[in-house]
C-alpha positions as CSV (number, residue, x, y, z in Angstrom):
1,X,-48.3,51.2,49.4
2,X,-46.9,47.9,48.3
3,X,-50.4,46.5,47.6
4,X,-51.2,49.4,45.3
5,X,-48.0,48.7,43.3
6,X,-48.9,45.0,43.2
7,X,-52.4,45.9,41.9
8,X,-50.9,48.1,39.2
9,X,-48.5,45.3,38.3
10,X,-51.3,42.7,38.0
11,X,-53.4,45.2,35.9
12,X,-50.4,45.6,33.6
13,X,-50.0,41.9,33.1
14,X,-53.8,41.4,32.6
15,X,-54.0,44.1,30.0
16,X,-50.8,43.1,28.2
17,X,-52.5,39.7,27.8
18,X,-55.3,41.4,26.0
19,X,-52.8,42.8,23.6
20,X,-53.8,46.3,24.2
21,X,-51.1,47.6,26.4
22,X,-48.2,49.9,25.9
23,X,-46.1,51.9,28.3
24,X,-45.5,55.6,28.3
25,X,-42.9,57.2,30.6
26,X,-44.0,60.1,32.7
27,X,-41.1,62.5,32.4
28,X,-41.9,64.7,35.4
29,X,-41.5,61.9,38.0
30,X,-39.8,59.1,36.1
31,X,-42.8,56.8,36.9
32,X,-44.3,54.5,34.4
33,X,-47.8,55.4,33.2
34,X,-49.8,52.4,32.0
35,X,-52.1,53.1,29.0
36,X,-54.7,51.0,27.1
37,X,-57.9,51.3,25.1
38,X,-60.6,52.4,27.5
39,X,-62.8,49.3,27.1
40,X,-60.0,47.0,27.9
41,X,-59.0,49.0,31.0
42,X,-62.6,49.1,32.3
43,X,-63.0,45.4,31.7
44,X,-59.8,44.6,33.7
45,X,-60.6,46.9,36.6
46,X,-64.1,45.3,36.9
47,X,-63.1,41.6,36.4
48,X,-59.8,41.6,38.4
49,X,-60.4,44.3,41.0
50,X,-64.1,44.6,41.3
51,X,-63.9,48.4,40.6
52,X,-66.4,50.5,38.7
53,X,-66.6,54.2,37.9
54,X,-67.9,56.3,40.9
55,X,-66.9,59.8,39.7
56,X,-66.1,61.4,36.4
57,X,-65.0,64.9,35.2
58,X,-63.8,66.7,32.1
59,X,-60.6,68.7,32.1
60,X,-60.1,72.0,30.3
61,X,-58.1,70.2,27.6
62,X,-61.0,67.7,26.9
63,X,-59.6,64.7,28.8
64,X,-61.9,62.6,31.0
65,X,-60.8,61.9,34.5
66,X,-62.5,58.9,36.2
67,X,-62.3,57.5,39.7
68,X,-62.8,53.7,39.8
69,X,-63.6,52.2,43.3
70,X,-64.3,48.9,44.8
71,X,-67.8,48.9,46.4
72,X,-66.8,47.5,49.8
73,X,-63.1,48.2,50.2
74,X,-61.2,51.5,50.1
75,X,-59.3,50.4,46.9
76,X,-59.3,52.9,44.0
77,X,-57.8,53.7,40.6
78,X,-57.6,57.1,38.9
79,X,-57.8,57.0,35.1
80,X,-57.4,59.7,32.5
81,X,-58.8,59.2,29.0
82,X,-57.7,61.3,26.0
83,X,-59.9,62.2,23.1
84,X,-58.6,59.3,21.0
85,X,-59.9,56.8,23.7
86,X,-56.5,55.9,25.2
87,X,-56.9,55.6,28.9
88,X,-54.0,55.8,31.3
89,X,-53.8,54.7,34.9
90,X,-52.5,57.8,36.7
91,X,-52.7,56.5,40.3
92,X,-53.9,53.4,42.2
93,X,-54.2,53.0,45.9
94,X,-56.1,52.2,49.1
95,X,-57.8,54.1,51.9
96,X,-60.0,56.3,49.6
97,X,-62.3,58.5,51.7
98,X,-65.2,60.2,50.0
99,X,-66.4,62.0,53.2
100,X,-63.4,63.9,54.6
101,X,-65.6,65.8,57.2
102,X,-65.1,63.0,59.7
103,X,-68.6,61.4,59.1
104,X,-68.9,58.0,57.6
105,X,-71.9,57.2,55.5
């Protein structure tokens, strides 16, 4: 869990350096949600963490939910983008498993 928090912290610093970052408090859990313009967030996830989009979906309210994953590790980041193009890191972590049936591909 500590590594996921470290990754989120490094992402925050990298995107702040781009000048595109601002913080929004999540009232339900008191956690900090990190939001940026989508292009900046995608660039940092790719360059700093080697992550790319591996899954995408559309919510009933028109938000895009994307899962970014590293190709060889189990590191992942879940991002939600609103209609204005603002993307927020919702969760980041390790040990992502796409196949939960017990079979590894």
